[in-house]
N, C-alpha and C positions, 0 to 999 in steps of 0.2 A: 603296406608301409604307410604309417601316419606321417604327414608332413606339416609344415608350418601353415600352409593355406587351409588345410582341413581341420586344424586344431580348433576345438570349441572355445567360445569366449570365456566360459566359466568352467574350469576343470577341477577335478577332485583327485585325491590320491588313488582312487580306483581307476580313473582314466590313465594315470601314470602306470599303474600296474598292468592295464590292458596293453598299452603300447610296449612296455618292456617284455611282457610275456610273448606278444606276437613277434617281436624282434628275436628273442632268444629261441623261440620255436623254429625260426627260419634258419638258424645257424646249426652247425654240427654239434652233437652232444645233447644231453638231457637238459630241458628247460625247467625252471622252477614253476610250480603250479600257480595258476592265477590267484587262487585263494591265499596262498602263502605270501605272494607279492602284495596283494591287497592288504593283508594283515600287517605286513612289514611297513609299507609306506603309510598306511593309515595311523599306525602307532607313532611312527616318526613325525608325521605331520602334527598330530595332537601334542607331542612332546615339544615341537618347535613353538607352540603357542603358550607353553608354560614358562615360568621364570623361577630362578633361584636367587634369593636375595636381590631382587629387582633387576636381575640380569637374565637375558634369554639363555636357554640351555643349548649348547652346541653338542653334537654327537656324531660319531662315525661308526657305521655298522658294516661289517663284511659278511655277506651271505655266502658261505661256503662250508664244506665239511671240515671238521677238525683234523681229519686225516691228511689233508692237502699239505704239501711241502713245496718250498720254492725250488725252481729249476735253475740250471745254469751255473751251479757252484760245484766245487770239487777240483781235483787235480792240483796243479801248481798255482792256480788263480787264488789270490788272497781276497777274501770277501767275508768280513766279519759283521757287516751291518745288514745282512739279509733278514727278512721278517721270519718270525717263528710263531707257531700256534701254542699258546700257553693255556693249559686246561684248568678249569675249576675242579675242586674235589668232587662236587656234584653239580650238574647243570641247573641253571635257574630258569624259571618260566619267563617266556618273553611276553611281558605285560607292560602297560604304561607305568604302573606303580614301580615295578622293578627297574625299568629303564630310567625312570626319573631319579631313582636313588643312585644308580650305577654311573650314569653318563657324566655327572660332574667330576667323578673320580678318574675318568679315563680321558686324558687330553686328546682331542680328535686330531691334533697336529702330530701326535707321536704314536698313537695306537688306535685300533678299532676294536669294537665289540663283536666277537664271533657269534653268528646266529645260523642255525640250521635245524630242520625238522628231525625229530627223533623217529624211532621205528614206528611209533603210534601215529606219526603225522603231525605232531604238535611242535610249533616253533619253540626252540630252547636256546638260551644263551649258554654256550659251552665254554667260553673263555675269552681271552684277550689276545689279539694279534698285534704284536709290537713291531716297530720300525716301518711297517708298510706305508702308513699315511705320510710319515716323515719324508721319505724319499719320493713318493708319488706326487705329493703336493708341491714340493720344491721343483720337481722336473716340470710338471704341467704349468706351473706359474713362472716358468722361464728363469728360475733362480739358480739353476745349475744345468750344465750340459751333459750330466751323467745320468744315464737311463738305468735305473736299478731293476731288480727282479720284482715284477708286479704279481699280485695275488690273482688267482684264477677266477674267483667268484665275482658277484656283483657288489660294488662298493657304493653305499649310500651315505650321504652326509647331510646334516642340517647346517646351512651356511648363514641363515638369518631367520627371523620369525616368519613362518609360513613359506619357507623356501627349502626345497629338497633338490639335491643334485645326485644323479645316478651315473656312475662310471662303469664302463666295461674295459678292463685292462687299464690303459692310461688315457682314455678318451671319454669326454662327457657324452653320454648316450641320450639323456633327457634331463630337463629341469622343470620342476613345478614351482613357479614363482607367483605369489599373490594370485592364486587361482587361475594362472595361465600356464598351459602346458607347452613347453618349448621342446619340440621333438627333433629339431635339426637346426644347428647353427650354420650361418653362412660364412664361407671363407673369403669374403669380399676383400680382405686386406691382401690376399695373395693372388686373386684372379679378378679380372674385370676392370671397369673404368676407375673404381676407387683405388685399386692396386696400381693402375697406370698413373694416377695423380701422385701417389706416394713414391712412384718409381723414380721421379727426378731426384728425390732426396736419397733414395737407395743408391742410385748411380753415382751421386756425389760422394757418398760414403765409400762405395766400392773403389772409386778412382783415388781417393785419399789413401786407402789401404794399399792399392796397387803401387802407388808412387812411393809409399813408405817402405815396403818390403822388396820392391823390385818386380818387374813384369814376369821374369822367369820363375821366381819363387811363387808369385800369385797364381801362376798357371800350373803349379805342381800338385794340385788336388788329386789327380789320378795316379800319382806315383805309387800309392799304396797297392794298386792292382797290377803293377808290372810283375811279370813272371807268374801270373795266375791265369785261369781260364777267362778272366774278365779284363784282359790286357787292353782292350779297346778303350777302357775308361781313362787311360793315361792322358788323353787330350783334354780332360775336363779341367776347369779352373775353379776358383773359390767364389764365383759370383753368386751361386745359389745359396751357399752357406752364409755369405755376407748379407744377402737379402733377408734370410731367416733371422740372423742375429739382430739386424736393424729393426725389422718388424716385431721380433720377439721382445726387444727392449721397449718398443712402443706399447705392446700388449701388457708387458709387466707394469709399466707406468699406469695404464688405464685400470688394470686389475687392482693396483695399490690404491688408486683414488676411490674405486668402488668399495674397497674394504673399509674405508673410513665411514661409509654410510652417511655422508654429509651431502652428497651430490656435488657436481662441479662441471667444468667445461674446459676443453683444450682446443686451441686454435693454432693450426700450423699455416704460416704464410710463406711464400717463396722468397720474399726479399724485405725491403724496408717497410716500416709500418705506414699505415694509411691514416689520413686525417680523421676518419670516423672511428678510430680506436683511441679511447682515453685510458692510458696506462697510469693507474694511480700509484703503482710502485714499480719504477724502473729497476730491474734487477737482472743484469747480464750474468748468465750462469751456463758455461759450456762444459761442465764436468761430465754430464751424461755422455755427450758426444766424445769427449776426449778419452774417457775411461773405456768406452766401447771400442774405439780405435786401438788403444793400447792392448786390450784383451785379445782382439781378433788378430792383430799383428803377431803377438806372442804365440797365439795358438798355431798360426801358420808355420812359424819358425820351429816351434817345438815338434810339431807333427812331421815336418820334413826331416829333422834329425832322427826321430824315432823310426820312420820308414826307411831311411838310409841305413840305419843300424840293422834293421830286420833283413835288409837285402844285402848286407855285407859291403856297403859302399861308403862307409864313413871316411875312408881315406881320400875320397873324391871331393869332399866338402872343403871349401876354403872360406874363411871368416874375415870380415873386415877388421882392421885394427881399431882400438887396442885389444889385446887379448883379455879374456875374462878376468884374469888375475890382476889386470890393471884398472878394472872398472870400479874398484872399491868394494866395500862390504855390501852384501845383500843377504836376505834371509832365505835359506834353502827351503824346499817344500816340507821338510820334516822339522821346521822351526829352529834350525841351527844357523848361527852366523857362519858364513864361509870363512875359512882361515887360509885362503890361497893367494892373498895379496902380496905375500912376502917373496914370491918367486915367480919366474916366468914359466908358463905352462904351454904345452904344445901337444900335437898328436891326439891320442885318444883321451888324454886328460882334459884337453880343451873341449872335445865333444861332450864329455860328461858334464863339465862345468857350464857349458853353454845350455845344455838341456836343463840343468838345475835353474839357471838364470831365467830362461824363458818360462819354465813352469812356475817359478816364484813370481815372475811378472804377471802371468795369466791369473794366478790365484789372487794376487794383490789387486789387480784391475777389476776382477769380479767382485771382490769385497767392496772396493771403492765405488763401483757402479751401483751396488745395493744401497749404499749410504746416500748417493746422489739421487737415486730414484725416490728413496724415502723422504728426502728433504723436499724435492719438487712436488711430490704427491701431497705432502702436508700443506703446501701453500695453496692447494685447491680449496682449503676450508675457508679462505678469505673470500668474501663476496666478489664476484667477477670471475673472469676466466684466466687460465694460464696461456700466455702468448709465446709461441715458439716460432723462430724464423730460420728458414733454410734447413729445416730438419729438427733435430733434437736439441737445439740451442735455445735456452730460455731467455726471453727478452724482458719479461715482466709478469706480474701477477696482479690480481684485483682489477683486471682490464674490463672496461665497459664498452660495449658496442653501441655506437650512436648512429648507425645507418637508419635512415628515416623511411625509405621506400618499403612498403609492406609487400609481403609475398602472398599472392592470391591462392595458389595451390602448390602442393609438393607431392612428388611421386614416391611411394613406398616400394622399394625394390624387394622382390620375392626370390631373387637369385643373385649370385655375385655379378653377373653381366648386366643386371637391370633389364633383361629382355622381357620379363613379366613384372608389371608394376600395378599398384592401386593408387588412385588419386585420393589424397587426404586434404583436409582443411587445417592449415597451420594454427588456427585459433583453438583447435582442440588440444593443443600442447601448451606447456608452461612457458614462462618468461625466458628461461634459458634457451629453450628450443627455438622460440620465435625470433629472438635476437640473432642466434646463430644462423637461422635460415635467411634472415635479411642480409647478413654480411656475406655469406657464401654465394647468395644469388647475385650480389653486386660485384664480387671479386672471384672470378672463375678459377683462379689458381690456388685458392685457399681450400683447406680441408678442416672441418670442425667435428669435434666429438663432444657429445653431451652425456653426462653420467647422472642418472636420476637417483634419488635417495632410495628407491626401492630396488636398485641394482641394475636396471636396464642401461645399456650403453648403445648409443646410436651415432652413426657417422653421416655427415652431410657434405655434399659438394655439388658443384655445377657441372653437368655433362652435356655439352652442346647447348641447347636452349632450355634444357630441363634441369630442375633442381631435384636431386635424388637423395633419399635418405634410406640407409640400411639399418635394420634392427637385428638384435640377437647375433652379434658378431662372434665369430669363432676366435677366442682370445687365448685359450689354454692350449699348450703344446700336447702332443700325443700322436696317435696313429692318424694317417691321412684320412680325410673325409671319404675318399673313394674306397678305401679299404674297410671303412665302417659301414657304409650304406650300399655300395654296389661294387661289382667286380671291375677290376682295372686291368685291361689287356697289357701284356708286357710288350714294350716297343724295342725291337732288336735292331739297333743301328750301330755302325762301327765307324766313328770318325777317325781321322788320321791321328797317329801318335805324335806327341810333342817332344821335341828334343830340348833338354834342359841344360843350362849351365849350372854347375853345382856351387852356388854361392848363397849364403844366408846373411 
């Protein structure tokens, strides 16, 4: 297994092919040949350096047979947005010339170009796979909580000049960025001292949700498993889901800033601003936090109603007044205005209307969250950093750090726990990095993120007496890291079951 420590300083598309081939060969099933992968990545890399009308060419390629079909559909389940393999009348040769002509016509956010070797062993473009990137990219970028049917083969995409990303399923397998091979991202946002620093904001968010929906409802996450062979999960609460939603929103913001390709910085501080922060534009903006709270609270309420209906316990639910019919107009999930305000509703009608109400609230909050993240990320284009206090609450932008004391050394973490580090010279980094290092070194409660123009995102914070920086953060959603790289033993534990009061 190739890891970050062993990755060469100057990597080529063939190095990427070698890593992907070794990984695929270690998994069940047949692996693509090394030569086919080298040809695929070499052609894509060359294409990434070309331009069309002064704009770099983006491209999405799916390496899989045209005979593959999505799984998991059929029966009573309604699923119209699954991907399909759409064939050309005659396959096209997979060459740089052909790909350069075809790629601008196939939007990589909507469809992928299907590539697979023919019987003679030559790579051919057999058609277009529609819908697949649309759902995969939205899910991995934390824009939706809906996990769609993913394609079976390797998905490769050009995300920037000289940058290739290779996915397996819904997870980034490797990235070739500016001649650097990133074989394994670190999930330091979820584990280790960086996660512990962010944990104070996650706990505050979790406490606000718990207070809003009520303790009993917040602890109802395991109700889905009641009456199944996994009944022991009934004691779980929504803490893990709340953490993932908060961290996922932070990832979504960082990814959006990176997509601007302007570079930027984000600083999260625990409380009031300090004198060594010069906020050029004070701008209090809490909508990211507020919409995230609205989304998660509505999700909990809607889920509880659905699970109660599945278990035949709708008659046990009691709702606070007023009834939904007295709440006024709202837009139902199918974009209709409700017409139930003229009469009093009760019983199963109220269950149905409440479910519509919470679903509509969740959809609206998700859309509002997208707009808020887009606004805040665009503010990163102004020189200076984005300043957030107490979590995802923006205090200002264009902020300049005026901390004077220089940092002599910084430790580069090679794992989430920072158990293995490499000492680096801060002077080898740019102005944004050095100023963030100075501030985080002086204020141990702060967490800084620096986004380079070339796409690298680094996190900086003080851990004990050491200043630690993590590179190549895992930001995209998808399968867990342990399932991608190493076996994960199943932990069989049976906590006590929770008794719930049925109130939403």
